[in-house]
C-alpha positions as CSV (number, residue, x, y, z in Angstrom):
1,X,85.7,79.6,86.3
2,X,86.2,81.6,89.6
3,X,87.7,80.1,92.7
4,X,84.3,80.1,94.3
5,X,82.8,78.2,91.4
6,X,85.6,75.7,91.5
7,X,84.9,75.2,95.2
8,X,81.2,74.5,94.5
9,X,82.1,72.1,91.7
10,X,84.7,70.2,93.7
11,X,83.1,70.2,97.2
12,X,82.1,66.5,97.6
13,X,84.5,64.9,100.1
14,X,86.9,62.4,98.6
15,X,87.0,63.7,95.1
16,X,90.5,63.4,93.7
17,X,91.7,66.5,91.8
18,X,94.9,67.6,90.1
19,X,97.1,69.6,92.5
20,X,96.4,73.0,90.9
21,X,92.7,72.4,90.8
22,X,92.7,71.3,94.5
23,X,94.7,74.4,95.4
24,X,92.2,76.6,93.6
25,X,89.3,74.8,95.3
26,X,90.9,75.3,98.7
27,X,91.4,79.0,98.0
28,X,87.8,79.3,97.0
29,X,86.7,77.8,100.3
30,X,89.1,79.9,102.3
31,X,87.8,83.0,100.6
32,X,84.2,82.2,101.6
33,X,85.2,81.6,105.2
34,X,87.5,84.6,105.5
35,X,85.0,87.0,103.9
36,X,82.2,85.7,106.2
37,X,84.1,85.5,109.5
38,X,87.3,87.6,109.2
39,X,90.8,86.2,109.7
40,X,90.7,85.9,113.5
41,X,87.4,84.1,113.7
42,X,88.1,81.7,110.8
43,X,89.6,78.3,111.6
44,X,91.3,75.8,109.4
45,X,88.7,73.3,110.4
46,X,86.0,75.6,109.0
47,X,87.9,75.9,105.7
48,X,88.5,72.2,105.4
49,X,84.9,71.5,106.1
50,X,83.8,74.1,103.6
51,X,86.0,72.6,100.9
52,X,84.9,69.1,101.7
53,X,88.4,67.8,102.5
54,X,90.3,66.6,105.5
55,X,92.5,69.0,107.5
56,X,95.7,67.0,106.4
57,X,94.8,67.6,102.8
58,X,94.5,71.3,103.5
59,X,97.8,71.4,105.3
60,X,99.5,69.6,102.3
61,X,98.8,72.8,100.3
62,X,99.0,75.5,103.0
63,X,101.2,75.1,106.1
64,X,99.0,77.5,108.1
65,X,96.1,79.9,108.1
66,X,98.3,82.9,107.4
67,X,99.9,81.2,104.4
68,X,96.4,80.6,103.0
69,X,95.3,84.2,103.7
70,X,98.4,85.6,102.0
71,X,97.9,83.4,98.9
72,X,94.4,84.9,98.6
73,X,95.7,88.4,99.0
74,X,98.3,87.8,96.3
75,X,95.7,86.6,93.9
76,X,93.1,89.4,94.6
77,X,95.6,92.3,94.8
78,X,97.0,91.3,91.4
79,X,93.4,91.1,90.0
80,X,92.8,94.8,90.9
81,X,96.2,95.9,89.6
82,X,95.6,94.2,86.3
83,X,92.0,95.6,86.1
84,X,93.3,99.2,86.6
85,X,96.1,98.8,84.0
86,X,93.6,97.3,81.6
87,X,91.2,100.2,82.0
88,X,94.0,102.8,81.4
89,X,95.1,100.9,78.3
90,X,91.6,100.5,76.9
91,X,91.5,103.9,75.3
92,X,93.5,107.0,74.5
93,X,90.6,109.3,75.3
94,X,91.4,110.6,78.8
95,X,87.8,111.2,79.7
96,X,87.0,107.6,78.9
97,X,90.1,106.5,80.7
98,X,88.8,108.1,83.9
99,X,85.5,106.4,83.6
100,X,87.0,103.0,82.8
101,X,89.3,103.3,85.8
102,X,86.5,104.2,88.1
103,X,84.5,101.3,86.7
104,X,87.4,98.9,87.4
105,X,87.1,99.7,91.1
106,X,83.3,99.3,91.1
107,X,83.6,95.9,89.3
108,X,86.2,94.8,91.7
109,X,84.1,95.4,94.8
110,X,81.0,94.1,93.3
111,X,82.4,90.8,92.0
112,X,84.5,87.8,93.0
113,X,82.8,86.7,96.2
114,X,83.6,89.8,98.3
115,X,87.3,89.3,97.9
116,X,87.9,93.1,98.1
117,X,87.1,92.8,101.8
118,X,90.3,90.8,102.3
119,X,92.3,93.6,100.7
120,X,90.6,96.8,101.9
121,X,88.7,95.7,105.0
122,X,91.1,93.2,106.5
123,X,91.1,92.6,110.3
124,X,94.8,91.6,110.0
125,X,96.4,94.8,108.7
126,X,98.8,94.9,111.8
127,X,100.5,91.8,110.3
128,X,103.5,93.1,108.2
129,X,103.0,90.7,105.4
130,X,99.4,91.7,105.0
131,X,100.2,95.4,105.3
132,X,102.9,95.0,102.6
133,X,100.4,93.5,100.1
134,X,97.7,96.1,100.8
135,X,100.2,98.9,100.4
136,X,101.4,97.2,97.2
137,X,98.0,97.2,95.5
138,X,97.4,100.8,96.5
139,X,100.8,101.9,95.3
140,X,100.9,99.9,92.0
141,X,97.4,101.2,91.0
142,X,98.5,104.7,91.8
143,X,101.7,104.2,89.8
144,X,99.8,103.1,86.8
145,X,97.5,106.1,86.9
146,X,100.6,108.3,87.6
147,X,102.3,107.2,84.4
148,X,99.4,108.5,82.3
149,X,99.1,111.8,84.2
150,X,102.8,112.5,84.0
151,X,103.0,111.6,80.3
152,X,100.0,113.7,79.4
153,X,100.4,116.8,81.6
154,X,104.1,117.2,81.9
155,X,103.7,117.5,85.7
156,X,106.6,116.2,87.8
157,X,106.6,112.5,89.0
158,X,105.9,113.6,92.6
159,X,103.0,115.8,91.5
160,X,101.5,113.2,89.2
161,X,101.8,110.6,92.0
162,X,99.9,112.8,94.4
163,X,97.0,113.2,91.9
164,X,97.0,109.5,91.1
165,X,96.8,108.5,94.7
166,X,93.9,110.9,95.1
167,X,92.1,109.4,92.1
168,X,92.7,105.8,93.2
169,X,91.7,106.5,96.8
170,X,88.5,108.3,95.6
171,X,87.6,105.3,93.4
172,X,88.2,102.7,96.1
173,X,86.4,104.5,98.9
174,X,83.4,105.5,96.9
175,X,83.0,102.0,95.3
176,X,83.0,100.4,98.7
177,X,80.5,103.0,100.0
178,X,78.3,102.3,97.1
179,X,78.4,98.6,97.7
180,X,77.6,99.0,101.4
181,X,74.7,101.2,100.6
182,X,73.1,98.2,98.9
183,X,73.7,99.6,95.4
184,X,71.0,102.3,96.0
185,X,72.2,104.0,92.8
186,X,72.6,101.7,89.7
187,X,76.2,100.9,89.0
188,X,76.5,102.6,85.6
189,X,75.0,105.8,87.1
190,X,77.3,105.6,90.1
191,X,80.3,105.2,87.9
192,X,79.3,108.1,85.7
193,X,78.7,110.4,88.7
194,X,82.1,109.6,90.1
195,X,83.8,109.8,86.7
196,X,82.3,113.2,86.1
197,X,83.5,114.4,89.5
198,X,87.0,113.1,88.9
199,X,87.2,114.3,85.3
200,X,86.2,117.9,86.3
201,X,89.3,117.9,88.6
202,X,91.9,116.2,86.4
203,X,90.8,118.0,83.2
204,X,91.9,121.2,84.9
205,X,95.5,120.2,84.1
206,X,96.2,121.0,80.4
207,X,97.6,118.2,78.2
208,X,101.3,118.6,77.6
209,X,102.1,119.7,74.0
210,X,98.8,118.4,72.5
211,X,95.2,119.5,72.2
212,X,93.1,118.3,75.2
213,X,90.4,115.7,74.5
């Protein structure tokens, strides 16, 4: 059950929940408000109302609005990192790895209540703690891709990281553009188009010591 679903299930005011369940419910409510209003326009009153709790209950779990926002960022940054790592580990066929990785980004922007907007379209990137988390997800996804490129091509770490950053950036920007275009191209087709583009580029670097897929 997602955080949003837990919010819907637990919304009636006065419902007593275990601490972890209450925290997840509050995160779900906060996600809805932050995605809809942005950080600066959102208020703790709005989040408490959305969750169906009193403000003191909200403050028992999160001392302030920034703490709540950072908790959401931690959760959703880790979600993308794990999705990219899972895609890379899902096959040893590099062409399919490229497609799976592209699809991980598309799935991320399409699902989970618009949480990607908190990561990639935040109105709080001047806040150092937010910038740190956004940089972390970008860098860790690139590092995961870099590991595969360096191992398979024999390119230096710096060269592999440059290519990995390009692939990750391409996936993230195109996936967001696709979503904002109201999914005018079906997702599978969009992923395949992007994967074909990326594969034509990365396949130009021969595999190190083994026959290329």
